C-alpha positions in Angstrom: 153.5 87.5 117.9 151.0 85.9 114.8 153.4 85.0 111.6 150.2 86.2 109.5 147.0 88.3 110.5 144.2 89.4 107.9 143.6 93.1 108.9 140.6 94.8 107.3 138.8 98.1 108.1 135.7 96.5 110.3 133.2 97.1 107.9 132.1 93.5 107.5 128.7 92.7 106.4 127.8 92.3 110.3 130.4 94.7 111.4 131.8 92.1 113.8 133.3 89.4 111.8 137.0 90.3 111.4 139.3 88.2 113.2 142.3 90.9 112.4 140.1 93.8 114.1 139.3 91.7 116.9 143.2 90.9 117.6 143.7 94.6 117.3 141.1 95.9 119.7 142.8 93.5 122.6 145.9 95.8 122.4 146.6 99.4 123.1 149.6 99.5 120.7 150.7 97.4 118.1 153.5 97.3 115.4 153.6 96.2 112.2 156.8 94.8 110.6 156.5 94.5 106.8 159.7 93.0 106.3 158.8 89.8 108.2 155.2 90.3 108.1 154.6 90.1 111.6 152.4 92.4 114.2 153.4 92.5 117.7 150.8 93.8 120.3 151.8 95.6 123.4 149.4 96.7 126.6 146.8 93.9 126.1 143.5 95.1 127.5 140.8 92.8 129.1 137.5 93.9 127.3 134.2 92.5 128.8 132.3 90.8 126.3 129.4 93.0 124.6 126.1 91.1 123.9 124.6 93.6 121.4 121.0 93.9 121.2 118.9 93.7 118.2 118.7 97.6 118.4 122.4 97.9 117.8 121.8 96.5 114.3 118.7 98.1 113.5 119.9 101.6 114.5 122.6 101.1 112.3 120.3 99.8 109.3 122.6 96.5 109.1 119.8 94.2 108.3 122.4 91.4 107.0 123.7 91.5 110.3 120.3 91.3 112.3 119.7 88.3 110.4 122.9 86.5 110.8 122.7 87.2 114.5 118.9 86.6 115.1 118.9 83.1 116.2 121.5 84.1 119.0 119.5 87.0 119.8 116.6 84.9 120.4 117.9 83.0 123.3 118.1 86.4 125.4 115.1 88.3 123.9 111.4 88.3 125.2 108.5 87.4 123.1 108.2 91.2 121.9 111.8 91.5 121.2 111.9 88.1 119.2 108.9 89.5 117.3 110.5 92.9 116.5 113.5 91.0 115.2 111.7 88.8 113.0 109.9 92.5 111.6 113.1 94.0 110.6 114.6 91.2 109.2 111.8 90.7 106.7 111.9 94.6 106.1 115.7 94.4 105.4 115.1 91.5 103.2 113.0 93.4 101.0 109.8 91.3 101.8 106.9 93.6 102.4 104.4 91.1 102.4 106.0 89.1 105.2 106.3 92.7 106.9 102.4 93.1 106.6 101.9 89.8 107.7 103.9 89.6 110.8 102.9 93.4 111.7 99.3 92.5 111.5 99.7 89.2 113.5 101.6 91.2 116.4 98.9 94.1 116.5 96.2 91.6 117.8 98.2 91.1 120.9 97.4 93.8 123.6 100.5 93.3 125.6 102.8 95.9 123.8 103.4 99.3 124.9 102.4 102.5 122.7 105.6 102.7 121.4 106.2 99.4 120.3 102.6 99.3 118.6 103.5 102.5 116.8 106.7 100.6 115.4 104.8 97.8 114.1 102.0 100.0 112.3 104.8 102.3 110.9 106.6 99.4 109.1 103.2 97.6 108.1 102.2 101.5 106.5 105.4 101.4 104.7 105.2 98.1 103.7 101.8 98.4 102.4 103.0 101.8 100.4 105.7 99.8 98.4 103.1 96.7 97.7 100.9 99.5 95.9 98.1 99.0 98.7 97.7 103.0 99.1 94.0 103.2 100.4 94.7 100.7 103.3 98.2 102.5 103.7 96.3 106.0 104.4 93.6 104.2 106.9 96.5 103.0 108.9 98.2 106.2 108.9 94.8 107.7 110.3 95.4 105.3 113.1 98.7 105.9 114.0 98.0 109.7 114.8 95.9 109.3 118.0 99.1 107.2 119.7 100.9 110.5 119.5 104.2 108.6 119.4 105.4 109.2 116.0 109.1 109.6 117.0 109.9 108.9 113.3 107.4 111.2 111.3 106.3 115.1 112.4 102.4 115.7 112.2 103.0 117.8 109.0 105.0 115.0 107.3 102.0 112.7 108.6 99.6 114.9 106.9 101.5 115.3 103.6 101.9 111.4 103.5 98.0 110.7 104.0 97.7 113.6 101.2 99.9 111.4 98.7 98.3 108.1 99.7 94.9 109.2 99.2 95.6 110.7 95.7 97.2 107.4 95.1 94.5 105.1 96.4 92.9 104.6 92.9 96.0 103.8 91.1 96.9 100.2 90.5 100.0 98.9 92.5 103.4 98.9 90.6 104.1 95.8 88.6 107.1 94.7 86.6 107.1 92.5 83.2 110.0 90.7 82.2 110.2 89.4 78.7 113.9 88.0 78.8 116.9 88.0 80.6 119.1 91.0 79.3 122.1 92.6 80.0 122.2 96.5 80.2 124.9 98.6 79.2 125.0 101.8 81.0 126.1 105.1 79.2 128.5 107.5 80.8 128.2 108.5 84.3 126.9 105.4 85.1 123.0 106.1 83.5 121.2 103.7 82.0 119.0 104.0 78.7 115.4 104.0 79.6 112.2 104.2 77.8 109.4 106.5 79.7 106.1 106.5 78.2 107.6 105.5 74.6 110.1 108.3 75.0 113.7 107.7 75.3 115.8 108.9 78.0 118.5 108.1 80.7 118.1 107.1 84.3 120.1 106.2 87.5 119.3 102.6 88.9 119.1 102.7 92.9 117.9 98.9 93.8 117.0 100.3 97.6 114.2 102.5 96.3 110.8 101.4 94.7 110.1 105.2 93.8 111.5 107.3 91.1 112.5 110.9 91.3 112.8 113.3 88.1 112.5 117.1 87.5 109.0 118.5 86.9 110.2 120.0 83.5 111.2 116.5 82.1 108.0 115.1 83.7 106.1 117.0 81.4 108.0 116.3 78.3 107.8 112.6 79.2 104.0 112.7 79.6 103.9 111.8 83.4 100.5 111.8 85.1 100.7 114.4 88.1 98.2 112.8 90.7 99.0 115.3 93.6 100.3 118.4 94.9 101.1 118.7 98.6 103.2 120.9 100.9 106.5 120.1 101.5 109.1 120.9 104.3 111.8 122.2 102.1 110.6 124.0 99.2 107.2 124.6 99.6 105.3 122.4 97.4 106.2 118.9 96.1 104.3 117.0 93.2 103.8 113.0 92.9 103.3 111.6 89.5 102.6 108.2 88.1 104.8 106.9 85.1 102.3 104.2 83.1 105.4 102.8 81.6 109.2 102.5 82.3 111.2 100.4 80.1 114.6 99.2 81.2 115.8 96.4 78.5 113.3 93.8 78.6 111.9 94.7 81.5 108.9 97.2 81.8 107.7 98.5 85.1 104.1 100.0 85.0 102.3 102.3 87.4 105.5 103.5 88.7 105.5 106.5 91.4 107.9 109.4 90.9 108.5 112.5 93.3 108.8 115.7 91.2 111.4 118.2 92.1 112.3 121.7 90.8 
């Protein structure tokens, strides 16, 4: 019996850091006594210790957990595994420049199999696109196709992505200018006041995305430049545009790529 145990739902940042859940998992049954605030476990279970691999956190998209466990993982990983872990830690920490540098370094080594080399190349392509180096990203996708190992991308998606990147190749990379710090008060339904090419409007803010999305009709009203039209898997044809200036408070985003939807 324990006089006091903190229980949680198991969704800690690394999914494995809660003493209470670890205690509960050691028993098939447990009873909570809210009068005395005691927990009693019965039928103890002996679990074999789990040695999770980097793939466990990568597949869950848990970059924080991967970073926290990177040092201990390195003791059991080979050279290839350690490099993949470093790459995905940089990806999770939103450091595309580090991802490009790491991927370039590893692609020089001939020892990786096709699947691993494709992973490095696709991560590098994503980072190049995020940095606004669209021509380099398109050229890299051209070299990915012959590998015939695009598990995360179908041939149709690859063709569409190449068309988008080529059409953006002459565009300047995205940039942010911040005159001074500011607190932005949102309006109803979590919408924030913004200015698109000098025209006022409202927008949702997603810190996990480096692109934005808006309806085509609204884009025409906001004078968004249409860059390309390309085949899309869902609604036939999709459009890509570029917002020259998007202002949120004292921050101004320039050359922002936008997906235009119905």
